[in-house]
C-alpha positions, 0 to 999 in steps of 0.5 A: 514495528514503528508503533511499538518502538514509539510507544516504548520510547514514551516511557520516562522509565522503568516504574512509569505505568504506560497504557497500550495505544490502539495503534500498538495492540493492531500491531501486535495482534498483526504479528500474532496473526503473521507467527501463528501461521503454520509453515510461515516462511519468507526467502532471502534468496537474492533475485537473480531476474531483474525487477519486472516493469509492467508499466505501473503508475499510482497517482491520488488526488485528495479532492477525488481518489486513486488512479491506478495504470497497469500495463496501459489499462487503468483503474480508479476508486473515488473516496467517500465524503467521510475518508478523512480522518487522523492518520487517514491524509494524503500518504494514506492514500498513496500508501492504498495506491501502491497496496492496490497496484501490488493487489492487481498484480497479484490478481492476474496471477504473477508470483516470484517476481520484483515489480516496479511501481512509479509512484510521485510520494517520496514520503510512501517510497521511503515508507515501503522500502523500510517496511514502516511509517510513523502513519499508522494507516500507512502501516496497515497498507504495508502490511497488507503488501507483506501479507501478499508477498509472503503468499505469492513470492512477490515484493515491489520496487517503488520510484519516484516520478514528478507529478507533472509526469506521471501519467496516472495523474489525471485518472486520480483527478476524475479524468478517465481514459475510454471505457475499453481500456479499463483493467477487468474488475477482478481486484476486491479492496480488502475491508480495512479500507474497502469503505472509504472507497467506491468503484469509479 
């Protein structure tokens, strides 16, 4: 809802016309699609099971791309030359990295669990915890993650690790581990982000 709140806050008074921004239209379409789904629900039941630690680490490099470690296995995506644009910045890359970790968790068939994800970007960690960001493109990663949560019963807990202690850091800079430790290529990036990445 952050783009809608920001748009409403820009009205100086009730008589001033104000045109919808593309980010607001995108949010409204997302909500319309979500709320039109039959039997939509999201459990508010407190999880008694502790957060599961699959040893997930995410990191990004503006000069190379995204690196993921998932339980000792790795995967990586290089950015395309045209990836940078307004709202597509380092914060967006970090949001996409978290989104990919959640996609991998889903594709491994894990359901009804809270999973631990380690990141060295406090801004994105805060955005995922709140469920919103001032960055429109980060909000798209949160939207995608929320759709996965709704369909699988998953949730995620993002925690901060220092950059120098982030095991995914070398991968995000193109220093790739042995190929026999690579994750099986099950995860396909969704269309809104796939055009900006090349599977390494």
